[in-house]
N, C-alpha and C positions, 0 to 999 in steps of 0.2 A: 765049728769050722776053724781051721787054723789060719794064721795070719797070711801065709803065702796064697792060699786059695781065695781069701778075701781080697787081696791085692789084685789077683787075676780077674775076679769079678768086677772090681772097680775099674780096671782097664777096659774090660768088655763094655761096661756101661758107657765109658767115655767114647769108645768107638761107635757104639749105637747112637749116642747123642750127636756125634759128628755126621753120621749117615743121615740121621733124621733131619738135621739142619740143611744138608745138601738137598734132600728130597723136598723139603719145604720151599727152598729157593727155586727148584725146578718147577714145582707145582705152581708157585706164584708167577713165574715167567710164562708158563703155559696158559694160566688163567688170564694173564694180561694180554697175551697174544690172541686168545679167544675173544676177550672183551673188545679188542681193537678191530676185529673182523666186522665188516658190514653185516647188518642183520640178515640179509639174504644168504650170506655165506655161513652164518652161525647155524642156520637151519639145514645146511648142506651136509653131505657125508663127511667132508673134512671137518666142519665145525662140530659135528656130533662126535667124531673121533677125538678131537681135542678136548671136548667136555668129558668124555669117558676117561681120557688120560688123567685129567685132573682128579676125577673121582677115584680112580685106581691108586693114584699117588697118595691121596688123602687117606685111603684105606690102609695103605702100606705104612703111612706115618702113624696111624692109630695102632697098628700091630706093634710097631716099634715102641710106642708109648706103653703098651701093655707089657712088652718084654722088659723094658727098663723098670717098670713098676714091680714086676715079679722079682727081678734081680735085687732091687732095693729091699724088698721084703725078706729075701734070703739074708742080706747083710744086717737087717734089723733084728734077726733072731739071735 
């Protein structure tokens, strides 16, 4: 792979890391909001939706980790 394509991949990794950080922040805020709900509301539809949101955000973060890892593998070759 030439130098120009490597640089483009490095920039893509930086962008993915930035998005990952933002999603981690959002997931943390949503988890904190859920944790601050009274227990009776945690078991409500709203609470379940918030919990599902955290799970989905964490899943997206894991996918970004996988993508970043794969791109780093490309750079290591």
